[in-house]
C-alpha positions in Angstrom: 164.9 47.2 -103.3 162.2 49.6 -103.0 159.3 47.5 -101.7 161.1 44.6 -100.2 162.5 43.8 -96.7 165.0 46.5 -96.4 162.1 49.2 -96.9 160.7 48.7 -93.5 163.6 47.9 -91.3 167.4 48.7 -90.9 170.1 47.0 -93.0 171.7 45.9 -90.0 168.6 44.3 -88.5 168.3 41.9 -91.6 169.9 38.5 -91.3 171.7 37.8 -94.7 173.1 34.6 -96.1 175.7 34.9 -98.9 174.9 32.3 -101.6 178.2 31.6 -103.3 178.3 31.0 -107.0 179.2 27.6 -108.5 182.7 27.6 -109.9 182.1 24.2 -111.9 179.4 22.4 -113.6 175.7 22.2 -112.3 175.3 20.3 -109.0 173.8 16.7 -109.5 170.9 16.5 -107.2 170.9 13.1 -105.2 169.5 13.8 -101.9 172.5 13.2 -100.1 174.4 16.5 -100.7 177.5 14.5 -102.0 178.3 16.7 -104.8 181.8 18.1 -104.0 181.0 21.6 -104.7 178.8 21.8 -101.6 182.1 22.0 -99.8 182.6 25.6 -101.0 179.0 26.7 -99.7 178.8 28.6 -96.5 177.0 26.4 -93.9 174.3 28.2 -91.9 173.8 26.7 -88.5 172.2 29.7 -86.8 168.8 28.2 -86.1 166.7 28.3 -82.9 163.5 27.4 -81.1 161.6 30.7 -81.1 158.8 29.3 -78.8 160.7 26.7 -76.8 163.1 27.2 -74.0 165.6 24.4 -74.9 168.2 24.3 -77.6 167.0 22.5 -81.0 168.9 19.5 -82.3 171.2 20.2 -85.1 170.1 21.9 -88.4 172.2 23.2 -91.3 171.5 25.0 -94.4 173.7 25.6 -97.4 172.9 27.3 -100.7 174.8 27.7 -104.1 173.6 29.3 -107.4 174.6 29.3 -111.0 173.6 31.3 -113.9 170.3 29.1 -114.1 169.8 27.5 -110.8 169.5 28.1 -107.0 170.5 24.8 -104.8 169.6 24.3 -101.4 170.8 21.8 -98.9 169.4 20.8 -95.6 171.3 18.5 -93.0 169.0 17.7 -90.1 169.9 15.5 -86.9 167.0 13.7 -85.8 167.1 10.3 -84.0 163.3 9.9 -84.4 162.1 10.7 -87.8 158.3 10.9 -88.1 156.5 10.9 -91.4 152.7 10.7 -91.9 152.0 8.4 -95.0 148.3 7.3 -95.6 147.2 8.4 -99.2 150.6 10.2 -100.0 148.9 13.3 -100.4 151.3 16.4 -100.4 149.3 17.7 -97.5 150.7 14.8 -95.3 154.0 16.8 -95.2 152.4 19.2 -92.8 152.1 16.5 -90.2 155.6 15.1 -90.6 158.9 16.1 -90.0 160.3 18.8 -92.7 162.2 21.6 -93.6 160.9 24.6 -95.4 161.5 27.7 -97.3 159.4 30.7 -97.9 159.9 33.3 -100.6 157.9 36.4 -100.8 157.6 39.1 -103.3 157.3 42.0 -101.2 157.2 42.9 -97.6 153.5 42.8 -97.6 153.7 39.1 -98.4 151.3 39.6 -101.4 152.0 37.1 -102.6 154.5 34.5 -100.9 155.4 31.0 -101.7 156.0 28.1 -99.5 158.0 24.9 -100.0 157.7 22.4 -97.1 159.7 19.2 -97.7 159.9 15.9 -95.7 162.4 13.2 -95.3 160.5 11.2 -98.1 161.3 14.1 -100.5 157.9 14.9 -100.7 156.7 18.6 -101.0 153.9 20.7 -99.9 154.0 23.6 -102.2 151.6 26.6 -102.2 151.0 30.1 -103.0 149.6 32.4 -100.3 148.9 35.9 -99.3 149.1 37.7 -95.9 147.8 36.4 -93.5 147.5 32.6 -94.2 145.4 32.9 -97.2 146.6 29.8 -98.9 146.1 28.3 -102.4 147.3 24.9 -101.6 146.3 23.6 -105.1 149.0 25.9 -106.6 152.3 24.0 -107.6 155.7 25.3 -108.5 155.9 25.5 -112.2 156.6 21.9 -113.9 160.4 21.3 -114.5 161.6 24.2 -112.4 161.9 22.4 -109.2 164.0 19.4 -108.1 163.6 17.8 -104.6 165.6 14.7 -103.3 166.0 13.4 -99.7 167.8 10.8 -98.0 167.5 9.4 -94.5 170.3 8.1 -92.5 170.6 6.7 -89.1 170.8 10.1 -87.0 168.8 12.2 -89.4 168.0 13.3 -92.9 169.1 15.6 -95.9 167.0 17.4 -98.3 168.5 18.7 -101.5 166.7 21.2 -103.6 167.1 22.9 -107.1 165.0 25.7 -108.2 165.3 27.2 -111.5 166.0 31.1 -111.6 163.5 31.4 -114.5 160.7 30.3 -112.2 162.0 32.7 -109.3 162.2 35.5 -111.7 158.8 34.7 -113.4 157.4 34.8 -109.8 159.1 38.2 -108.9 161.3 36.7 -106.3 164.8 38.0 -107.3 165.5 41.4 -106.9 168.9 42.3 -108.4 170.9 39.8 -106.3 168.5 39.6 -103.4 165.9 36.8 -102.5 164.0 37.5 -99.5 163.4 34.1 -97.8 162.5 32.4 -94.5 164.3 29.3 -93.7 162.7 26.7 -90.9 162.3 23.3 -89.9 159.4 21.6 -88.3 160.5 18.9 -85.8 157.8 16.4 -85.6 158.0 15.0 -82.1 154.8 12.8 -82.2 152.2 11.9 -84.7 148.8 10.8 -83.3 146.2 10.0 -86.0 146.0 12.7 -88.3 147.6 15.2 -85.9 151.2 16.0 -84.9 153.1 17.7 -82.2 155.7 20.0 -83.8 158.5 21.9 -82.5 159.3 24.9 -84.7 162.8 26.0 -85.8 163.8 28.9 -87.6 166.9 31.2 -88.6 165.1 34.3 -87.8 163.4 34.9 -84.5 159.7 36.1 -85.6 158.1 38.8 -83.7 155.3 36.7 -82.5 154.6 35.3 -79.1 152.8 32.0 -80.5 154.3 30.0 -83.3 153.8 31.7 -86.7 156.4 31.8 -89.7 153.5 33.3 -91.9 154.4 36.9 -91.0 156.8 39.5 -92.4 159.2 39.4 -89.4 160.3 35.7 -90.0 162.1 36.5 -93.3 165.8 37.1 -93.9 167.6 37.8 -97.2 169.6 35.3 -99.5 172.3 37.4 -101.3 173.6 36.0 -104.5 177.3 36.2 -104.9 179.1 37.1 -108.2 
């Protein structure tokens, strides 16, 4: 990976999650994560509050892949789910509880892509360039992204399928590696159009204030097989 995350840091410093390969048919995305093949995925629970002193509520992430698809599953414990719904525009997701994944083409984040997904199954998807130069009108290629969510008494799940065709077209798969940041926004309160968010991350970004839109917030997804 000549121009990616490993080019400006040592291999030992990079958090890596192994994405196991499907052994059976494609996963049926229901939003519940109830396909039995999810039992074969590695469960990542190594999430922190980078800018808070306490320990965050439970968040887990799983991923699997097939020849054609990358599958993601988030399981969130949250006794008070907050979702802003007024006009149901995708921008309302950023004022709601949500899980997130960023993909970047290179370590300069020129460009990178965000998927922010709420408990209603809505997605705020965008293309951006470092630093925070957003193109919010951009959308993931049609037919190449499936997102479903499910609320339960103590939280919610978000299940995602992303075509490898789209990831390759966007330059986001390098051999068997995908540079990604995995996050969660825990919405504590919605007041009008404003929200109080506590930020949760797999990697501790090198920033004294909340900011995932920087190179140090990324890790690596390694595709097995």
